[in-house]
N, C-alpha and C positions, 0 to 999 in steps of 0.2 A: 503493499500499500504506499502511495505517496505521502510523505511527511509534508506538513505545511512549510513553505520555504519562508524566506525572509520577507518583511513587508515590502509591498510595491514601492520602488523608489519614486521620488517626486518627479524626476525627469519622465520615467515611464507613464505615471499617471497623467501628468500635464499633456504628454504627447498623445496618449490614448483618448483623453478628453478632447483634444482638439480634432483629432480624427473622426470622433463620434459628433461633432458639432454641438456639444453640450457644455461649452466653456463656462456657462453661468453657474455650474454646480462645482467649478474648480477655481479656487482662489488664484488670481493673477495668471490666468491661463493665457498663453500665447501661442501663436503658430499659424499654419495656413488658414485660408478662408474657411470657415465652417462648412462641413459636409452635412448631409441630411442625418437626423437623429438615427440611432440604432433601432432597427426593426428585426424581430426574431419571427420567422415562420414556424408556427407550432404544429397543430394537428387537430383532430377531432376531440370534442369533449364528451364524456370523459376519455382519458387515454394516457399513455406513458409520454408521448411526445409533448403534449401541452403542459402536463405537470411538470417536466423537466424544463421545458422553455420558461415557465412562470417562475420556477426556481431560480434558474440562471438569471432571469431579469432581476431579481432582487438582489442576488449575490453581485451581480456587475454594478448595480446601483450603489451597493454599500462599499464594495472593494475599490471601485473606481472613483468614489465620491461624486457620483452624478447627481444632477438636481431632481432628476425624475427617472423612474425605472424605464429600461426599454420597453417599447410596445410589443406585445405578444399577438399575433394573429391566429385566429381559428381557421384551419385548413382541411381540406379532404385528406391530406397525407403526403406522402413522399413525391409524387408526381407534381402536384400543385406547389409543394415547397421549392422544388428544384426550379420550377418556372419562375417563381417569385424571387429566388436568389439570383439566377442568371439575368434577370432583367432589371435588377436594382431595386425591385420594390421591397426586398428584405436583405439584411446583410448578413444573418447568421440563421441557420436551419438545422434540422435533424432529418436525415434521410436514410433509406436502405441503400447500400452500396451498389446493387444492381441498377436500381433507377438513376442514381448518380452517374455511374459510368455510362449509361446510355446518353444522358445529357452531356456529360463531358467530351463524348466521341463527336458531338457536333457543335461545340463552343470552342471558340478561340479567344485569345487575348486576356485581358484582365478579368473578364466574366468566367473564366474557366473554375470548376469547382477545386477547392483545395480543403483538405481536412484539418480540424483541430484534434480530434481524439475519436477513437472507436469507443462506443457507449456500451452496447450490449447486442446479444443476437435475438432475432425473431425466429420463431418456429412456425412453419406453414401447418395449419390445421385443415383437413377436410372432414367436416362434422356431418354425421348422419344419426338418424335415430337407432338405437340398438335393435330395434325390431324390423328394420327395413330390408334386411337380406343383402345390403350393398357391402361389398367387400374390397374393391379395388377402383382405381380411377376408371378402368374400362367399363365398370358397371354403371358409370354415369350417362352413358350413350342413352339418349332419348329421355332423360330425366329432368326434372325442375331443379335448376342449380343457380345459386347466387355466386358471382365471380367476384364481387366486391364492387364499391362504387368507383366511377371515373374520377381520377385524380389520387386514388390511393396508391399505396406502394404493392399492395397484394393482388390487384387486379392483373398486372403483368404477369406475376408469378402463376396465377391460376391459367391464364391464357397459354403460357408456355408449358406448363403441365399437361393441359389437355392436348396440345399440339404434339408433344412428345409421345404421349399415351396413343396417338393416332385418332383421336376424336375430333379435336379442335372445338372452338365455341360453336360452330355450325352444326356439331354432331349433337348438341344438347336438345332436349325437348322444348324447354323454355329457359331462357337465360334472364336472370335477374341481377340487378346492380346495387345490392343492398348493403348498407353499413352493418356492423356486428349486432346491435340491439334489434334492429328490424329483421335481420336474417334469423337470428335466434328465435325471435317471436313467430316468424313464419314457420320454422321447422316445428317448434313446439306445437303449433296448431294445424300441422300437416299441410300447410301450404307450400312447403319446399321438401324436396328429398335430400338435399344436401347444400352445405355452404362452405366455401373458402374463407379462411382467416389467417392473418400472419401477426404473431404477437409473442410475448413472453409467456412462459410456462410456470404456473397456471395463469391463464387469462380469466379475469373476474367474470366478464360476460359469458364465457364458456362455461365456467364453473357454476354460475347461477342457473344456467340452462340444464346442466347435469343434475342439479338438485331437483328440478323440476319434472325432467322426463329422462329415462336412461338413453345415454348417447354412446356412439364410437367414433373413433377417427379411423379413417381409411389408411390402411398400410401402404406406404408409397415405395416399398422396397423394390418393386418391379419395374419402376421408372426411374429410380434415383441415379444409377450409373448413367443412363443416356441423358438424363437432364444435366448431370454434372459435366459429361463430356461435350455437350453443347453449350453449356453455360457454366464455365469453371468458377464463376463468383459465388456460386452456392456451395454448401456444405451439407452434410448428413447430420441429423440430430436424432435422438431417442427420447420420446415422451415416456416418462418412467410409468411402471405399472402402478395402478390404483389412482393415477391422476384422473380426475374428472369420473371416478368410479370405474375406470377402464380395467378389463380383466388382466391385462398384460401389457408389457412395453410395446411402442409403436414407432416405426421407422418414419421419419418426416425429413422435410428439407428446412435448412436454416439459412439465414442471411444476416449480415452485419448491419448495425445501425451506427451512423457516424454523426458528429457535430462537424458541420461544414460552414465554410466561408468562401469568398473567392480569391482568386490570386492577386487581385488588385488592393486587398486590404493591407493597410500599413503593417509591417512586421511587429513594431512595438505594440500595436493595438492587439494583434492576434496572440502574441505572447502574453500580454496581460490579461486577456480574456481566459485562456487555458490555464493560467497560474491561478487565477482567481477561483476558477471551477474546481481545481484539484484541492486547493487550500480549504474549501467548504464541501468536500466530497461527501462528509456525512450527512449534509443537508440534502444533497442530490439523492442519496440512498433513502432518506426518510420520505422524500417525494415519491420515489418509486423503488420498490426492491430490485427492479432490473438494473439498477446502478450501483448495487453493493458491490459487485466484483470489479469495478472499474479501478485500474491502478495504471501507473506511468509506463508500465512494461506492456501490458495487453493493450493499452490504448493507441500505440503506434501501428497496430495492425489493421490500416484503414484501406488496404489494396483493394481494388485497383486505383482508388484516388489517392494521389500523393499528399503529403503533409504539406501544410503551409510553412514557409521559411520561418516563420515567427514560432510556430509550434515545434519545428525541429530544433530551434535554439533553446526552447523550454525543455524538451526531453533530454537533450544533451547535458543540460545543467543538472538534470535530476538523475542523470545515468540510466535513464530509461531507453535511450537510442543508441 
């Protein structure tokens, strides 16, 4: 675990404040013409992304001495977050690295995504009722399935899994694009046969559903090798036995989540942001159990998104890089 470093220097804080365009919160702040205030693209409410984003906003307000907390936006998830980041509508965001990598491949210049830290890993759930008789991805052909809302990070995963399984979205009987609460309600009321979700284990919304109606997760072992061969950004994860009342462990797909900025962010500002986050890591863990395992050694694993130069300097100073 990263130990809190020395207090942020006056020089670093002043330069960070100038880059944020919030000099009123910093005594005798000088620097270039103020930029737009810091905006963080969060996620859906309730959710891990937005909880972490709101906690980071408060941490940065306090640690950088800002006059006001950075604004946190509610969004649909990774895809919308990356659009906001690369268009300049947000300066910081959280995203799955698969979605970020797709955006990075078509973005050049200062808007290119750069990582501050790997935060935690999401696990893809394909949820069905325990009495459904569905056992594998192949069984979803002709069925009523929610692949997640547009703008989310897990809709692309659902689409890719269906393609690799030889079904494709077109092979579904009915395609829905529901968020987790609506998808869980539809499955409970037999309005859906299955839904995709990507999140930490356990996810509260899935756990609540399992307390109301017995569920299973589809075993993905039959397509995982092909999926990883085509998309190396993904890894294999196991949902432990008895999670959600499951009778045994289930092989699933996992993807990293990262805290992201753009290459155009000032290096001193990027370093100040990540140092403050690590110095207040217990607060992040309190905001979401997903952040409990974040430390300076695991945090550098943001591939295929490269670390921002300011983050590299921070990790070298903490011997995590």
